[in-house]
C-alpha positions in Angstrom: -31.6 -3.0 14.8 -28.8 -5.4 14.1 -28.0 -5.7 10.4 -28.6 -9.5 10.3 -32.1 -9.0 11.6 -32.8 -6.3 9.0 -31.6 -8.6 6.2 -33.6 -11.5 7.6 -36.7 -9.3 7.6 -36.0 -8.2 4.0 -35.7 -11.8 2.9 -38.8 -12.9 4.6 -40.8 -10.0 3.1 -39.5 -10.8 -0.3 -40.5 -14.4 -0.1 -43.9 -13.6 1.6 -44.8 -11.2 -1.2 -44.3 -13.8 -3.9 -46.0 -16.5 -1.9 -49.1 -14.3 -1.7 -48.9 -13.2 -5.3 -48.9 -16.8 -6.5 -51.6 -17.9 -4.1 -54.0 -15.2 -5.7 -53.5 -16.6 -9.2 -55.4 -19.6 -10.7 -52.2 -20.8 -12.3 -50.1 -20.1 -9.2 -48.3 -22.6 -7.0 -45.8 -22.5 -4.1 -43.5 -25.5 -3.5 -41.1 -25.4 -0.6 -38.5 -28.1 0.2 -35.1 -28.1 2.0 -34.2 -24.5 1.5 -35.7 -24.1 -2.0 -38.8 -21.9 -2.4 -40.3 -22.4 -5.8 -42.9 -19.7 -6.9 -44.9 -20.4 -10.1 -47.3 -17.7 -11.3 -47.9 -19.5 -14.6 -47.1 -16.4 -16.6 -44.7 -16.7 -19.6 -42.1 -14.3 -18.1 -39.0 -15.6 -16.3 -39.0 -13.0 -13.5 -42.5 -14.0 -12.4 -41.4 -17.7 -11.9 -38.7 -17.8 -9.3 -36.8 -20.5 -7.5 -35.5 -18.8 -4.3 -32.6 -20.4 -2.3 -33.6 -19.4 1.2 -30.8 -21.2 3.2 -27.8 -23.4 2.4 -28.9 -26.4 0.4 -27.9 -30.0 1.4 -27.6 -31.0 -2.3 -27.3 -27.8 -4.4 -26.9 -29.5 -7.8 -29.9 -31.8 -7.1 -32.1 -29.0 -5.8 -31.4 -26.6 -8.7 -31.9 -29.5 -11.2 -35.3 -30.3 -9.6 -36.4 -26.7 -9.7 -35.4 -26.5 -13.4 -37.3 -29.7 -14.1 -40.4 -28.4 -12.4 -40.5 -25.3 -14.5 -39.6 -27.2 -17.7 -42.5 -29.6 -17.0 -44.8 -26.5 -17.0 -43.2 -25.0 -20.1 -42.3 -21.8 -18.2 -39.2 -19.6 -18.2 -37.8 -19.0 -14.8 -35.0 -17.5 -12.8 -33.1 -18.8 -9.7 -32.5 -16.0 -7.2 -30.0 -16.3 -4.3 -29.1 -13.6 -1.8 -25.4 -13.1 -1.9 -23.8 -15.0 1.0 -26.5 -17.5 1.5 -25.0 -20.4 -0.5 -22.0 -20.1 -2.8 -22.4 -23.8 -3.7 -25.9 -23.1 -4.9 -24.6 -20.3 -7.2 -22.0 -22.7 -8.7 -24.7 -25.4 -9.1 -26.9 -22.9 -11.0 -24.2 -22.1 -13.5 -23.4 -25.8 -13.9 -27.1 -26.5 -14.6 -27.1 -24.0 -17.5 -28.2 -21.0 -15.5 -25.4 -18.5 -15.7 -25.3 -15.4 -13.5 -27.2 -12.5 -15.0 -27.4 -9.6 -12.5 -28.0 -8.5 -8.9 -31.1 -6.8 -7.6 -30.3 -4.5 -4.7 -32.3 -5.1 -1.6 -32.7 -1.8 0.3 -34.1 -1.2 3.8 -34.8 1.4 6.5 -33.9 0.2 9.9 -36.5 2.6 11.3 -39.3 4.6 9.8 -38.6 8.4 9.9 -40.9 11.3 9.8 -42.6 11.1 6.4 -42.8 14.2 4.2 -46.1 15.6 3.0 -46.9 14.7 -0.6 -47.2 17.4 -3.3 -50.5 19.3 -3.1 -51.3 18.4 -6.7 -51.2 14.7 -5.9 -54.2 12.7 -4.8 -53.5 9.1 -3.6 -56.2 6.5 -3.5 -56.2 2.9 -2.3 -57.5 0.4 -4.8 -60.6 -1.2 -3.4 -62.4 -2.1 -6.6 -61.7 -3.3 -10.1 -61.7 0.2 -11.6 -59.0 1.6 -9.3 -57.0 -1.6 -9.5 -57.1 -1.2 -13.3 -55.7 2.3 -13.0 -52.9 0.8 -10.9 -52.3 -1.8 -13.6 -52.3 0.9 -16.3 -49.6 2.9 -14.5 -47.5 -0.2 -14.0 -47.9 -1.2 -17.7 -46.7 2.1 -19.0 -44.0 2.6 -16.4 -42.3 -0.7 -17.0 -43.2 -1.2 -20.7 -45.3 -4.3 -20.0 -48.4 -5.3 -22.0 -51.6 -4.4 -20.1 -52.9 -7.9 -20.6 -49.9 -9.4 -18.8 -50.3 -7.0 -15.9 -54.0 -7.9 -15.6 -53.0 -11.6 -15.5 -50.4 -10.8 -12.8 -52.7 -8.6 -10.6 -56.1 -10.2 -10.6 -59.1 -8.9 -8.8 -58.5 -11.5 -6.0 -55.1 -9.7 -5.4 -57.2 -7.1 -3.5 -57.8 -9.8 -0.9 -54.2 -10.5 -0.2 -53.1 -10.5 3.4 -51.7 -7.2 4.6 -51.5 -5.8 1.1 -52.7 -2.5 -0.4 -52.4 -1.1 -3.9 -52.2 2.7 -4.5 -52.8 5.0 -7.4 -51.5 8.6 -7.5 -53.7 11.1 -9.5 -52.8 14.5 -10.9 -55.8 16.5 -12.3 -57.9 13.3 -12.2 -55.4 11.3 -14.3 -53.7 8.2 -12.8 -50.0 8.8 -13.1 -48.1 7.0 -10.3 -48.4 3.8 -8.3 -47.1 1.8 -5.4 -48.1 -1.1 -3.2 -47.6 -2.3 0.4 -47.1 -5.9 1.3 -46.4 -6.1 5.0 -45.0 -9.0 7.0 -43.4 -9.4 10.4 -43.6 -5.6 11.2 -41.9 -4.9 7.9 -43.4 -2.6 5.2 -42.5 -4.1 1.8 -42.8 -1.5 -0.9 -43.8 -2.8 -4.3 -45.0 -1.6 -7.7 -43.5 1.8 -7.6 -44.1 3.4 -11.0 -44.7 6.7 -12.7 -45.8 7.4 -16.3 -43.0 8.8 -18.3 -45.0 12.0 -18.9 -45.0 12.8 -15.2 -41.5 11.8 -14.1 -39.0 14.0 -12.3 -41.8 15.6 -10.2 -41.3 13.6 -7.1 -44.5 11.5 -7.6 -42.8 8.1 -7.5 -41.1 9.1 -4.3 -44.4 10.4 -2.8 -46.0 7.0 -3.6 -43.1 5.2 -2.0 -43.5 7.3 1.1 -47.2 6.6 1.1 -46.6 2.8 1.3 -44.1 3.3 4.1 -46.6 5.5 6.0 -49.4 3.0 5.7 -47.0 0.3 6.9 -46.2 2.3 9.9 -49.9 2.9 10.6 -50.5 -0.8 10.8 -47.5 -1.5 13.1 -44.5 -1.9 10.8 -41.2 -0.7 12.3 -38.9 -1.2 9.2 -39.4 -0.9 5.4 -37.7 -2.5 2.5 -37.8 -2.8 -1.3 -35.9 -4.2 -4.2 -34.6 -1.4 -6.3 -34.4 -0.8 -10.0 -31.4 1.0 -11.5 -33.5 4.1 -12.0 -35.0 4.0 -8.5 -31.9 3.2 -6.4 -30.6 6.8 -6.2 -34.0 8.1 -5.2 -34.4 5.4 -2.5 -30.9 6.1 -1.2 -31.8 9.8 -0.8 -34.9 8.8 1.1 -32.9 6.9 3.6 -33.0 3.3 2.3 -29.7 1.5 2.4 -28.5 -1.5 0.4 -28.5 -4.4 2.9 -28.6 -7.4 0.4 -27.9 -8.3 -3.1 -30.3 -10.8 -4.8 -28.2 -12.6 -7.4 -30.1 -13.8 -10.5 -29.3 -16.9 -12.5 -31.1 -17.5 -15.8 -30.8 -19.4 -19.0 -29.4 -17.5 -21.9 -32.1 -16.2 -24.1 -34.6 -15.5 -21.3 
């Protein structure tokens, strides 16, 4: 697969996942206009309210200012995220509008899905199909990322189980939920999300096994590529699995967020 197509699929999956996430929430909204995709979850955390620049903007300063005004009107912190190379003028406009560059999130992808290793025999993986299992998924995420459980429950509501082409997984060891991942598929691309592992069970390959599980399920429903956005901790693991960095999603945010 040509690299440009792989990057385009990674972009589309990233945007699709946030569209679906916001649509499942009572306080969520998606606004699209002239290359700016605004995602509002309504939660008071900047990374859950994003203005994506999806293509070169005709009026970068105006578009960034309008996105800022939108979130300000709702009293919400937010970030602007621009894949490197999409629109340098939009990056300059974000800084001019009081949103300096903060960091870059690596977008990683597999151009094809390889043979997938068997998970550790001690690990049982279940798909969340009810509130109890979804709550186990939330609990793993909360502990893995140091987020309040109440916030995770607001982000992943019961209606999230009805999201299009989405599944949420929980990994159990000795009956205890210890790892998580999720699949959000679009355009034959398996988007891997919510990879987490409780600190007490790290360095046992459980997060990697849950990542492979999401990729496997994607392949089973017809996906031919896989992608994810990597944390600093996860990037070396994903690289070892065969994911390659294909994009850098640059973050612009107000000081203090």
